[in-house]
Steps between C-alpha positions, in 0.01 A plus 500: 500500500430807286549480128669801346279608207678511170485827303221505243654515148408780266263428213321687224120499525333351196208746515639840608857438368655636822800361691373374838759471779333447840210272409435158354341449162182355654470783752549769237250338262225527765537882508626583150265736316571353156393144585205379295197425717149388394215750499292490820184541291589175312500651153787269392765774477844495670625851583802633694436540873561877495243545217232288668308802636489663158387173341222458758361840390512396132406132546197373308384302805526787750207574735374857563377606841272801509450674828148610587449868475458675831188692526555853602350599823237755422444787734139589532415834361375718782341829462578758763230736390132470466349200333310556174181390663549748780564781256194407302297480817638830620419669166155353497438603856633848432249543219218386719578714804261758624557807704373334814705172477830634353702466823378144557609384153848650542549314828395172344746553212784566739416189702490290184841636389651421839362144492647445152842630613491273809418198279785587262741540793394160638558334163843664473585390853395144420706501180803639688460233768493227233816645348668503842405135555632408156823695569550322835456160335743606224755602763466169682537316169807712421654412836431132438653525153803676643552233765451226239751675274753510783435133567543426130829691497618295797392180323684608186816567699467158662450338159807683363705382794374143454573520126853617578544209742363260238733647236802465730398144587453417135838650410669302775313186391612555140862530612467181707340322204783615274753365750307172518493481121877550488545230765269265310691563178831424677344184646379398152847557358654295782243226439579494129874482575438218748289313243774534241758376750277205593463413132879515460546275804245255362685477170828455685345225716384324186853518360642371830252211496610412149863515608423279801338243269807501278736475800297208640533327162875556509515363856310189391740443213796553734359242743450250221860547396609463865303172531662382181840582643416307816401198294827533315684511831314191623579311185857617535516357852351171383751479222774586746396209725501264207843629406624428850371142478659447165806714568721205553405348169481800278753763601540625153129525462480687832749755378295545189182523704666754731593705198144477376373606842730801500372593159145460624576725796650759275194480279275534805694804620475646153128434500467677837691800370285503187186489718630801697569686177149417376352628824692825459384522138140444613536781756631735231211395276256573782642851544480556125138380505421750781657785301311387190173500696568853623567610144177334388311688776648833391420429136144403601454829691635691200261309276211589732597868486518480123156341492360779720655763272357322197156493664522876569607562142212283381251702710643825362479366145144386565408845633667669202319263263159574651578874493606469134175315435302788653702752295435294186127499575511880535693529170259262326209705628661816367584348160153346467342843557718724282213741447478571878717785623436631855449874506734727696423518869265201519509120472212251540694185595323166444649214706380149406552160671511660844492169691789347303712814536430511872620136533815580300565805719470288816737236361771713339415865578439604137425859403207591275591792273260737328537633144727803467334841467590870534396740779409771248575586140877468451525421873655244734498135387349293782346163582327348806654203685266276700627256767181297537617311812680796661862532608678378817287580806192578285491158327173304487301808619535790254560561133763775451503739204759761406558738210835436327663772289684365193748653261318699234566679176410840649698483825741775392215758472331397828564623853699278735459382766137426418203497737204314345160465668196307391219267603445125462135392487392135538186496283171358632367255237161404652276803463654771284230755588543456879868406495717532810858508368804462728730803458860561611743788448831397340823702482844461347815701577804418288832669427516353148319240293640154572442178305702271728385572856139387473449406866499797743621465857267354762480830693414704191189715524406437135314177584122488526324214679189311386390230748439155355155505662418804283687402183333158473142612572236374260401849390860581393588162339286383210588209269840480679576856383548834675530855365731767644446857381822707538465878463795742523431849633595766249745765619601793280839515671583154366414577138778485242620794298370348174 
């Protein structure tokens, strides 16, 4: 039976901030260009996927490959005229000629010139033949390269086709998995409902067992009363026999006894009616007890809900208390160092007790706030927020930092919306001369300064990521303290009119 794939819901990518319609979040993350990936040269940096090639060129651990220089093929210099030696010989011979041997010397010179030309032509022919051989080998190599290129193109087409098949299979598999997840969730809900019904039935069975015990007690009491009535009847019969025996002697007494018996019967009937009324009263009491038990159950469930709400409120109060404690520590640090005023555009942030703050962040998600500073003289009032344990899907892996723009005294003479850029440097504390700081670019885009909304949205691009494996390295943490150097880039367009 084929399972109709459910439509994939739209979502906003955390990295590229685009609305994705026809893909799952996992599938898009594998191809998104803004996803942070580690450097292949293992320099410790995490860069976006689309900037990986640029980072590899600028990476400190990159390797350079130098190609060997090709030696140029030198063509032998050939002389198509007379050799210097032949000219010298000819000049010498011409000076030593005589009238008798002049013709003989000229013939020898001509023969020597012809031999030199033949030798030059042979060397040129040999050189040309070598070039032809080299050209033929080059042509064969070119043909081989061409055939290999065609084969590679065919292989690439096959790989593309296989990738398309794999993508289609993966998409179909994702849809099937989504359907299975929905079915599993419905099964879990049905299981929870069944468990709740079973618990209700168990409580009802317990109540029924209690009622059965009470009814059995009532039945026992009724039987005892019935046995008592039987004994009364037996005694009545015995008395009646005695009355018969003595009836002749004591008629008057018999009449009195008969009256007493009638009274006893009336009393017995009255007792039976009273027993019936008591049984009815007990039944009414049992129904009232059942209603009371139901009311107790409802009140208990309401009490449990109240307890859960109180626990949530307690957790929120605990989180607010720890956050207030962090804020008080920041205020105490500022009041204890009244002489320190961060300059415009830069802040050297000293964070102490890193381990304790990391534990608090894991327990209650506290935010570490930096001192407030200005982007430039009479500029934007900003501070840095640090989520040491990350947020949502990034918890327990990354520390998240963002630049928060606050309300300032000079907002009316500044340009809005603002676009602030800067760098955050995690200082290396081991060797200051050969330091390897960890640097990230930070940005902030705000319509206005806002004191209340201190936590940006999860999909905001203003976050920067510092992996815990980098943040807690021994060269960055010293005496349970780290230093973050925040520098704001100066822009003349953002300057005030003061």
